[in-house]
N, CA, C and O of each residue as an XYZ file, in Angstrom:
720
protein
N      31.303    -26.224    -65.697
C      31.553    -25.391    -64.536
C      32.996    -25.596    -64.119
O      33.482    -26.717    -63.972
N      33.650    -24.477    -63.938
C      35.044    -24.531    -63.525
C      35.120    -24.337    -62.017
O      34.478    -23.436    -61.479
N      35.862    -25.133    -61.358
C      36.039    -25.016    -59.908
C      37.481    -24.629    -59.621
O      38.390    -24.892    -60.409
N      37.658    -24.005    -58.485
C      38.983    -23.579    -58.078
C      39.404    -24.366    -56.849
O      38.570    -24.777    -56.041
N      40.682    -24.567    -56.721
C      41.156    -25.221    -55.499
C      40.763    -24.384    -54.284
O      40.569    -23.173    -54.399
N      40.647    -25.014    -53.143
C      40.218    -24.314    -51.931
C      41.090    -23.104    -51.621
O      40.583    -22.078    -51.168
N      42.360    -23.207    -51.852
C      43.272    -22.124    -51.542
C      42.987    -20.906    -52.413
O      43.025    -19.783    -51.909
N      42.706    -21.083    -53.688
C      42.394    -19.971    -54.595
C      41.062    -19.353    -54.201
O      40.930    -18.131    -54.138
N      40.073    -20.204    -53.936
C      38.760    -19.705    -53.543
C      38.858    -18.928    -52.232
O      38.249    -17.868    -52.088
N      39.611    -19.446    -51.297
C      39.779    -18.783    -50.013
C      40.462    -17.430    -50.201
O      40.076    -16.446    -49.572
N      41.468    -17.380    -51.058
C      42.164    -16.126    -51.337
C      41.235    -15.088    -51.952
O      41.301    -13.905    -51.619
N      40.371    -15.543    -52.851
C      39.418    -14.616    -53.476
C      38.412    -14.108    -52.457
O      38.016    -12.944    -52.517
N      37.997    -14.939    -51.537
C      37.075    -14.510    -50.484
C      37.724    -13.422    -49.633
O      37.094    -12.423    -49.286
N      39.009    -13.640    -49.301
C      39.709    -12.626    -48.509
C      39.836    -11.312    -49.270
O      39.680    -10.240    -48.685
N      40.116    -11.385    -50.560
C      40.203    -10.161    -51.357
C      38.865     -9.434    -51.395
O      38.811     -8.210    -51.280
N      37.795    -10.188    -51.556
C      36.462     -9.596    -51.563
C      36.150     -8.965    -50.214
O      35.613     -7.859    -50.161
N      36.472     -9.639    -49.146
C      36.244     -9.114    -47.813
C      37.036     -7.828    -47.581
O      36.504     -6.864    -47.032
N      38.294     -7.810    -47.992
C      39.123     -6.611    -47.851
C      38.569     -5.447    -48.672
O      38.581     -4.302    -48.219
N      38.088     -5.739    -49.871
C      37.500     -4.695    -50.708
C      36.250     -4.115    -50.051
O      36.065     -2.899    -50.033
N      35.401     -4.976    -49.515
C      34.198     -4.503    -48.819
C      34.557     -3.679    -47.596
O      33.920     -2.662    -47.321
N      35.567     -4.108    -46.864
C      36.021     -3.374    -45.697
C      36.533     -1.990    -46.080
O      36.270     -1.013    -45.378
N      37.257     -1.904    -47.182
C      37.783     -0.619    -47.645
C      36.652      0.330    -48.016
O      36.703      1.517    -47.692
N      35.624     -0.189    -48.699
C      34.476      0.644    -49.077
C      33.738      1.123    -47.838
O      33.365      2.292    -47.746
N      33.528      0.227    -46.892
C      32.828      0.580    -45.656
C      33.623      1.616    -44.867
O      33.047      2.571    -44.346
N      34.911      1.441    -44.777
C      35.757      2.386    -44.059
C      35.753      3.744    -44.741
O      35.714      4.775    -44.070
N      35.792      3.755    -46.060
C      35.758      5.024    -46.793
C      34.449      5.745    -46.543
O      34.452      6.962    -46.359
N      33.329      5.034    -46.530
C      32.030      5.654    -46.275
C      31.982      6.205    -44.857
O      31.494      7.313    -44.634
N      32.485      5.441    -43.907
C      32.527      5.903    -42.526
C      33.429      7.106    -42.369
O      33.139      8.012    -41.588
N      34.521      7.116    -43.109
C      35.432      8.255    -43.084
C      34.786      9.501    -43.647
O      35.006     10.601    -43.141
N      33.987      9.338    -44.693
C      33.285     10.481    -45.276
C      32.291     11.050    -44.281
O      32.146     12.267    -44.169
N      31.602     10.169    -43.555
C      30.655     10.622    -42.536
C      31.391     11.364    -41.433
O      30.941     12.414    -40.973
N      32.520     10.816    -41.014
C      33.320     11.457    -39.974
C      33.820     12.814    -40.447
O      33.823     13.775    -39.678
N      34.240     12.901    -41.698
C      34.700     14.182    -42.254
C      33.577     15.201    -42.257
O      33.788     16.361    -41.902
N      32.380     14.780    -42.658
C      31.232     15.693    -42.697
C      30.881     16.150    -41.287
O      30.577     17.322    -41.065
N      30.921     15.236    -40.349
C      30.614     15.607    -38.963
C      31.681     16.541    -38.397
O      31.375     17.422    -37.593
N      32.918     16.351    -38.811
C      33.989     17.259    -38.383
C      33.736     18.661    -38.938
O      33.983     19.655    -38.254
N      33.242     18.742    -40.177
C      32.903     20.035    -40.760
C      31.755     20.693    -39.995
O      31.747     21.910    -39.807
N      30.789     19.891    -39.556
C      29.677     20.428    -38.766
C      30.216     21.024    -37.472
O      29.852     22.140    -37.102
N      31.075     20.291    -36.789
C      31.650     20.771    -35.531
C      32.498     22.025    -35.754
O      32.445     22.970    -34.967
N      33.269     22.020    -36.821
C      34.104     23.170    -37.165
C      33.226     24.387    -37.445
O      33.541     25.497    -37.014
N      32.121     24.178    -38.168
C      31.188     25.269    -38.457
C      30.540     25.801    -37.194
O      30.350     27.009    -37.048
N      30.200     24.902    -36.282
C      29.596     25.321    -35.010
C      30.550     26.202    -34.214
O      30.150     27.218    -33.644
N      31.804     25.803    -34.183
C      32.808     26.598    -33.457
C      32.977     27.978    -34.103
O      33.044     28.995    -33.413
N      33.043     27.993    -35.424
C      33.178     29.275    -36.133
C      31.952     30.161    -35.865
O      32.090     31.362    -35.633
N      30.766     29.567    -35.898
C      29.534     30.327    -35.663
C      29.541     30.926    -34.263
O      29.205     32.096    -34.081
N      29.919     30.130    -33.285
C      29.962     30.603    -31.895
C      30.968     31.731    -31.709
O      30.806     32.574    -30.826
N      32.005     31.748    -32.540
C      33.031     32.797    -32.470
C      32.694     33.998    -33.341
O      33.483     34.938    -33.436
N      31.514     33.970    -33.985
C      31.097     35.101    -34.809
C      31.647     35.078    -36.223
O      31.470     36.043    -36.967
N      32.307     34.004    -36.607
C      32.855     33.866    -37.962
C      31.780     33.202    -38.832
O      31.906     32.040    -39.218
N      30.723     33.964    -39.130
C      29.551     33.407    -39.793
C      29.823     32.954    -41.224
O      29.267     31.949    -41.667
N      30.662     33.672    -41.944
C      30.994     33.261    -43.314
C      31.760     31.937    -43.311
O      31.518     31.074    -44.154
N      32.681     31.783    -42.363
C      33.427     30.524    -42.255
C      32.498     29.385    -41.869
O      32.607     28.278    -42.396
N      31.580     29.660    -40.943
C      30.604     28.641    -40.544
C      29.771     28.222    -41.749
O      29.523     27.035    -41.960
N      29.342     29.203    -42.535
C      28.542     28.894    -43.729
C      29.333     28.032    -44.698
O      28.793     27.082    -45.266
N      30.601     28.351    -44.892
C      31.435     27.568    -45.816
C      31.586     26.124    -45.325
O      31.469     25.180    -46.107
N      31.845     25.963    -44.034
C      31.999     24.616    -43.466
C      30.701     23.828    -43.577
O      30.700     22.670    -43.993
N      29.595     24.468    -43.200
C      28.313     23.775    -43.221
C      27.855     23.465    -44.643
O      27.198     22.451    -44.875
N      28.197     24.330    -45.592
C      27.832     24.049    -46.981
C      28.541     22.783    -47.471
O      27.939     21.945    -48.143
N      29.812     22.656    -47.128
C      30.553     21.440    -47.491
C      29.945     20.211    -46.824
O      29.837     19.149    -47.438
N      29.551     20.365    -45.568
C      28.955     19.235    -44.843
C      27.612     18.841    -45.457
O      27.321     17.654    -45.599
N      26.794     19.830    -45.823
C      25.505     19.544    -46.458
C      25.725     18.755    -47.743
O      25.040     17.765    -48.000
N      26.682     19.199    -48.541
C      26.970     18.507    -49.803
C      27.456     17.077    -49.548
O      27.095     16.157    -50.282
N      28.274     16.892    -48.508
C      28.774     15.552    -48.183
C      27.630     14.648    -47.728
O      27.534     13.498    -48.158
N      26.773     15.164    -46.867
C      25.636     14.354    -46.403
C      24.696     14.031    -47.570
O      24.123     12.943    -47.622
N      24.541     14.966    -48.493
C      23.689     14.723    -49.669
C      24.277     13.592    -50.511
O      23.549     12.702    -50.952
N      25.596     13.624    -50.736
C      26.251     12.561    -51.511
C      26.088     11.202    -50.830
O      25.938     10.180    -51.499
N      26.118     11.199    -49.512
C      25.986      9.965    -48.746
C      24.542      9.486    -48.667
O      24.283      8.343    -48.291
N      23.606     10.356    -49.019
C      22.194     10.002    -48.886
C      21.720     10.057    -47.434
O      20.748      9.394    -47.072
N      22.395     10.834    -46.618
C      22.062     10.967    -45.204
C      21.130     12.175    -45.032
O      21.572     13.271    -44.689
N      19.837     11.952    -45.277
C      18.854     13.037    -45.278
C      18.742     13.715    -43.918
O      18.646     14.941    -43.850
N      18.752     12.951    -42.848
C      18.590     13.550    -41.518
C      19.707     14.530    -41.192
O      19.452     15.631    -40.703
N      20.942     14.129    -41.462
C      22.072     15.032    -41.209
C      22.071     16.212    -42.182
O      22.447     17.325    -41.815
N      21.652     15.968    -43.409
C      21.570     17.055    -44.388
C      20.568     18.108    -43.923
O      20.836     19.306    -44.023
N      19.427     17.672    -43.421
C      18.402     18.602    -42.949
C      18.910     19.392    -41.749
O      18.805     20.618    -41.720
N      19.451     18.703    -40.773
C      19.944     19.372    -39.566
C      21.031     20.390    -39.900
O      21.039     21.497    -39.362
N      21.937     20.017    -40.779
C      23.028     20.924    -41.148
C      22.514     22.074    -42.004
O      23.039     23.185    -41.931
N      21.505     21.820    -42.804
C      20.893     22.893    -43.608
C      20.266     23.952    -42.711
O      20.328     25.142    -43.019
N      19.667     23.529    -41.608
C      19.089     24.489    -40.658
C      20.192     25.369    -40.080
O      20.028     26.585    -39.972
N      21.307     24.760    -39.712
C      22.442     25.538    -39.198
C      22.978     26.481    -40.268
O      23.275     27.643    -39.989
N      23.100     25.980    -41.484
C      23.595     26.792    -42.589
C      22.677     27.983    -42.840
O      23.152     29.086    -43.112
N      21.368     27.768    -42.752
C      20.420     28.868    -42.925
C      20.638     29.947    -41.865
O      20.542     31.138    -42.162
N      20.932     29.535    -40.633
C      21.223     30.509    -39.565
C      22.465     31.325    -39.891
O      22.507     32.531    -39.647
N      23.468     30.668    -40.439
C      24.693     31.389    -40.819
C      24.387     32.385    -41.941
O      24.855     33.523    -41.908
N      23.600     31.954    -42.934
C      23.226     32.870    -44.018
C      22.467     34.070    -43.467
O      22.703     35.199    -43.895
N      21.569     33.842    -42.534
C      20.818     34.949    -41.943
C      21.754     35.897    -41.205
O      21.565     37.113    -41.236
N      22.751     35.348    -40.549
C      23.692     36.173    -39.785
C      24.558     37.054    -40.671
O      25.062     38.082    -40.220
N      24.735     36.659    -41.934
C      25.523     37.494    -42.850
C      24.625     38.249    -43.834
O      25.093     38.770    -44.847
N      23.329     38.299    -43.515
C      22.400     39.116    -44.294
C      21.871     38.471    -45.562
O      21.280     39.155    -46.398
N      22.066     37.189    -45.722
C      21.586     36.509    -46.931
C      20.259     35.798    -46.627
O      20.164     34.570    -46.633
N      19.242     36.627    -46.361
C      17.939     36.105    -45.935
C      17.280     35.232    -47.002
O      16.761     34.158    -46.697
N      17.302     35.688    -48.236
C      16.646     34.921    -49.307
C      17.342     33.583    -49.553
O      16.696     32.577    -49.845
N      18.639     33.588    -49.432
C      19.389     32.332    -49.590
C      19.018     31.352    -48.478
O      18.900     30.149    -48.713
N      18.836     31.879    -47.263
C      18.406     31.038    -46.138
C      17.030     30.442    -46.414
O      16.791     29.263    -46.150
N      16.126     31.266    -46.946
C      14.774     30.784    -47.263
C      14.838     29.687    -48.319
O      14.179     28.656    -48.184
N      15.619     29.899    -49.354
C      15.735     28.887    -50.417
C      16.261     27.566    -49.858
O      15.761     26.496    -50.203
N      17.249     27.645    -49.013
C      17.834     26.453    -48.411
C      16.807     25.724    -47.538
O      16.715     24.497    -47.577
N      16.038     26.481    -46.754
C      15.037     25.874    -45.881
C      13.865     25.287    -46.678
O      13.245     24.315    -46.246
N      13.567     25.871    -47.826
C      12.520     25.293    -48.680
C      12.942     23.914    -49.187
O      12.133     22.987    -49.227
N      14.199     23.786    -49.570
C      14.733     22.484    -49.999
C      14.737     21.513    -48.812
O      14.378     20.345    -48.960
N      15.141     22.000    -47.646
C      15.171     21.151    -46.450
C      13.764     20.672    -46.087
O      13.592     19.539    -45.637
N      12.759     21.528    -46.280
C      11.386     21.127    -45.975
C      10.926     20.016    -46.910
O      10.293     19.055    -46.471
N      11.236     20.141    -48.179
C      10.880     19.071    -49.126
C      11.544     17.757    -48.730
O      10.920     16.696    -48.770
N      12.798     17.839    -48.354
C      13.530     16.647    -47.936
C      12.948     16.070    -46.647
O      12.815     14.854    -46.512
N      12.603     16.938    -45.707
C      12.017     16.486    -44.445
C      10.684     15.787    -44.689
O      10.385     14.770    -44.063
N       9.889     16.334    -45.596
C       8.604     15.705    -45.910
C       8.803     14.316    -46.516
O       7.996     13.416    -46.282
N       9.865     14.140    -47.287
C      10.152     12.827    -47.866
C      10.570     11.813    -46.812
O      10.338     10.616    -46.986
N      11.188     12.272    -45.710
C      11.622     11.341    -44.669
C      10.431     10.779    -43.900
O      10.518      9.701    -43.310
N       9.323     11.509    -43.908
C       8.143     11.043    -43.195
C       8.230     11.223    -41.683
O       7.417     10.663    -40.948
N       9.201     11.994    -41.212
C       9.362     12.244    -39.778
C       8.630     13.537    -39.420
O       9.125     14.624    -39.720
N       7.452     13.439    -38.779
C       6.655     14.636    -38.511
C       7.371     15.671    -37.643
O       7.197     16.869    -37.866
N       8.164     15.248    -36.669
C       8.850     16.229    -35.820
C       9.909     17.004    -36.607
O      10.128     18.191    -36.365
N      10.555     16.327    -37.541
C      11.543     17.000    -38.377
C      10.848     18.009    -39.302
O      11.340     19.120    -39.498
N       9.717     17.617    -39.859
C       8.943     18.517    -40.728
C       8.515     19.750    -39.927
O       8.617     20.877    -40.412
N       8.041     19.532    -38.711
C       7.599     20.643    -37.857
C       8.741     21.609    -37.594
O       8.569     22.825    -37.675
N       9.892     21.067    -37.283
C      11.053     21.925    -36.984
C      11.446     22.757    -38.204
O      11.707     23.953    -38.075
N      11.491     22.143    -39.375
C      11.879     22.885    -40.579
C      10.808     23.916    -40.923
O      11.135     25.035    -41.319
N       9.535     23.553    -40.778
C       8.457     24.525    -41.029
C       8.607     25.750    -40.139
O       8.443     26.883    -40.592
N       8.919     25.513    -38.876
C       9.064     26.647    -37.955
C      10.231     27.543    -38.365
O      10.121     28.768    -38.333
N      11.335     26.934    -38.747
C      12.506     27.714    -39.169
C      12.222     28.476    -40.462
O      12.612     29.635    -40.604
N      11.542     27.819    -41.405
C      11.197     28.480    -42.656
C      10.218     29.617    -42.406
O      10.349     30.687    -43.002
N       9.238     29.402    -41.533
C       8.290     30.469    -41.206
C       8.995     31.687    -40.638
O       8.705     32.817    -41.033
N       9.918     31.466    -39.714
C      10.677     32.562    -39.117
C      11.540     33.267    -40.169
O      11.669     34.491    -40.148
N      12.127     32.496    -41.084
C      12.959     33.081    -42.141
C      12.104     33.905    -43.112
O      12.527     34.963    -43.577
N      10.917     33.416    -43.407
C      10.017     34.165    -44.302
C       9.605     35.496    -43.682
O       9.410     36.482    -44.392
N       9.474     35.520    -42.382
C       9.158     36.773    -41.689
C      10.243     37.814    -41.945
O       9.945     38.997    -42.112
N      11.493     37.378    -41.977
C      12.608     38.305    -42.188
C      12.630     38.921    -43.582
O      13.205     39.991    -43.780
N      12.007     38.250    -44.550
C      11.941     38.825    -45.895
C      10.539     39.362    -46.184
O      10.175     39.628    -47.329
N       9.771     39.511    -45.110
C       8.440     40.130    -45.136
C       7.409     39.375    -45.969
O       6.490     39.972    -46.530
N       7.572     38.070    -46.041
C       6.531     37.230    -46.642
C       5.644     36.756    -45.505
O       5.668     35.590    -45.110
N       4.847     37.713    -44.983
C       4.129     37.469    -43.733
C       2.986     36.463    -43.869
O       2.741     35.696    -42.937
N       2.296     36.444    -44.977
C       1.186     35.489    -45.121
C       1.691     34.045    -45.080
O       1.158     33.198    -44.362
N       2.714     33.799    -45.857
C       3.290     32.446    -45.885
C       3.932     32.092    -44.545
O       3.846     30.954    -44.084
N       4.579     33.090    -43.923
C       5.188     32.878    -42.609
C       4.111     32.500    -41.598
O       4.290     31.570    -40.811
N       2.994     33.222    -41.623
C       1.915     32.938    -40.677
C       1.364     31.528    -40.884
O       1.089     30.817    -39.918
N       1.205     31.131    -42.129
C       0.693     29.794    -42.432
C       1.629     28.715    -41.892
O       1.187     27.792    -41.208
N       2.915     28.832    -42.198
C       3.884     27.824    -41.748
C       4.035     27.814    -40.232
O       4.101     26.746    -39.622
N       4.090     28.984    -39.627
C       4.229     29.033    -38.176
C       2.985     28.469    -37.492
O       3.092     27.797    -36.466
N       1.809     28.738    -38.052
C       0.573     28.178    -37.496
C       0.553     26.662    -37.587
O       0.181     25.983    -36.630
N       0.954     26.130    -38.738
C       1.014     24.676    -38.913
C       2.035     24.059    -37.957
O       1.780     23.026    -37.338
N       3.184     24.707    -37.848
C       4.241     24.194    -36.976
C       3.801     24.226    -35.514
O       4.079     23.294    -34.760
N       3.119     25.293    -35.113
C       2.663     25.398    -33.731
C       1.647     24.302    -33.411
O       1.726     23.666    -32.360
N       0.705     24.085    -34.308
C      -0.294     23.034    -34.085
C       0.382     21.670    -33.957
O       0.014     20.872    -33.096
N       1.359     21.407    -34.805
C       2.062     20.117    -34.761
C       2.904     19.990    -33.487
O       2.940     18.922    -32.875
N       3.577     21.066    -33.087
C       4.396     21.028    -31.871
C       3.520     20.778    -30.651
O       3.895     20.025    -29.752
N       2.367     21.406    -30.624
C       1.444     21.186    -29.507
C       0.932     19.750    -29.517
O       0.844     19.112    -28.468
N       0.598     19.243    -30.695
C       0.107     17.861    -30.802
C       1.165     16.864    -30.336
O       0.832     15.814    -29.786
N       2.435     17.191    -30.552
C       3.543     16.326    -30.131
C       3.969     16.590    -28.680
O       4.880     15.942    -28.165
N       3.298     17.551    -28.028
C       3.667     17.958    -26.665
C       5.117     18.415    -26.571
O       5.798     18.158    -25.578
N       5.582     19.100    -27.623
C       6.946     19.623    -27.648
C       6.900     21.088    -27.187
O       6.825     22.012    -27.997
N       6.947     21.264    -25.867
C       6.787     22.595    -25.283
C       7.904     23.556    -25.693
O       7.656     24.741    -25.918
N       9.114     23.052    -25.788
C      10.246     23.918    -26.147
C      10.086     24.464    -27.562
O      10.280     25.658    -27.791
N       9.737     23.606    -28.504
C       9.535     24.057    -29.880
C       8.316     24.963    -29.967
O       8.347     25.973    -30.669
N       7.247     24.616    -29.267
C       6.046     25.459    -29.276
C       6.373     26.860    -28.754
O       5.889     27.852    -29.301
N       7.191     26.948    -27.701
C       7.574     28.250    -27.148
C       8.351     29.081    -28.165
O       8.118     30.282    -28.302
N       9.269     28.438    -28.875
C      10.046     29.147    -29.896
C       9.141     29.636    -31.034
O       9.300     30.749    -31.534
N       8.205     28.797    -31.425
C       7.279     29.171    -32.506
C       6.378     30.314    -32.044
O       6.127     31.248    -32.804
N       5.890     30.247    -30.807
C       5.062     31.335    -30.276
C       5.823     32.656    -30.253
O       5.250     33.711    -30.524
N       7.109     32.597    -29.931
C       7.936     33.809    -29.967
C       7.999     34.363    -31.392
O       7.868     35.568    -31.602
N       8.201     33.472    -32.368
C       8.236     33.909    -33.766
C       6.882     34.466    -34.203
O       6.812     35.449    -34.940
N       5.809     33.825    -33.739
C       4.467     34.345    -34.042
C       4.264     35.723    -33.414
O       3.653     36.605    -34.018
N       4.780     35.900    -32.203
C       4.721     37.218    -31.566
C       5.438     38.261    -32.411
O       4.944     39.376    -32.579
N       6.599     37.901    -32.942
C       7.336     38.821    -33.821
C       6.526     39.153    -35.063
O       6.466     40.307    -35.487
N       5.904     38.137    -35.642
C       5.085     38.334    -36.827
C       3.922     39.273    -36.525
O       3.676     40.224    -37.267
N       3.214     39.006    -35.443
C       2.069     39.836    -35.068
C       2.504     41.265    -34.757
O       1.777     42.209    -35.065
N       3.663     41.435    -34.160
C       4.177     42.776    -33.868
C       4.461     43.547    -35.154
O       4.201     44.748    -35.225
N       4.987     42.874    -36.158
C       5.251     43.565    -37.435
C       3.949     43.961    -38.124
O       3.927     44.888    -38.933
N       2.865     43.256    -37.799
C       1.558     43.565    -38.375
C       0.769     44.545    -37.503
O      -0.416     44.779    -37.741
N       1.432     45.114    -36.495
C       0.818     46.067    -35.570
C      -0.350     45.465    -34.795
O      -1.261     46.183    -34.384
N      -0.324     44.165    -34.596
C      -1.330     43.473    -33.782
C      -0.717     43.261    -32.398
O      -0.380     42.146    -31.999
N      -0.589     44.379    -31.688
C       0.188     44.376    -30.454
C      -0.421     43.521    -29.347
O       0.310     42.833    -28.635
N      -1.736     43.549    -29.189
C      -2.367     42.748    -28.136
C      -2.162     41.261    -28.410
O      -1.855     40.499    -27.494
N      -2.328     40.844    -29.670
C      -2.129     39.444    -30.034
C      -0.658     39.049    -29.899
O      -0.341     37.938    -29.473
N       0.235     39.970    -30.268
C       1.673     39.707    -30.141
C       2.033     39.488    -28.674
O       2.777     38.567    -28.336
N       1.493     40.353    -27.805
C       1.770     40.228    -26.382
C       1.272     38.890    -25.836
O       1.943     38.254    -25.023
N       0.090     38.470    -26.289
C      -0.446     37.184    -25.860
C       0.481     36.043    -26.292
O       0.752     35.125    -25.519
N       0.959     36.114    -27.532
C       1.874     35.056    -28.025
C       3.169     35.064    -27.228
O       3.678     34.004    -26.864
N       3.713     36.257    -26.952
C       4.938     36.331    -26.165
C       4.733     35.778    -24.754
O       5.580     35.045    -24.243
N       3.617     36.127    -24.130
C       3.338     35.642    -22.787
C       3.194     34.127    -22.765
O       3.704     33.461    -21.864
N       2.491     33.581    -23.769
C       2.311     32.142    -23.824
C       3.647     31.444    -24.081
O       3.891     30.338    -23.597
N       4.488     32.102    -24.839
C       5.820     31.549    -25.125
C       6.588     31.402    -23.828
O       7.734     30.954    -23.837
């Protein structure tokens, strides 16, 4: 076994510590960059620059995916889907939300799964996949009620009202809107 003088060993410890610090700082910087893209996309979306918002959010989704940050990836994917819907890319929004739902299910967070299900159900309504939309919105509504999440339940009921209205079930649609 070869031993090093204390000074050499101490120097190597400092080098190792500096290397670890650099890696940690780089990872934190990547997170900060992704969050800056999210904020930039939000500002663009609010200003009606939906294509720019989509571009920013797509970069952020990819960054969060590389980092393994599933929660931020899911949240940003929901925003990105809204931008796609705003520029008429309904099917692309659905595809993105389907991936987000799979990811949400892997996280094991029931409230996150409920939120993505509700968004996917609403997106499916826009491409006239009403049976699947009804199933997802029904599941999401039951889960939101079980969690006592009145705000999410109200949004889902509004989407269900829209679904029922497209099916010419006006009395049921009105009931859903009123309950919302």
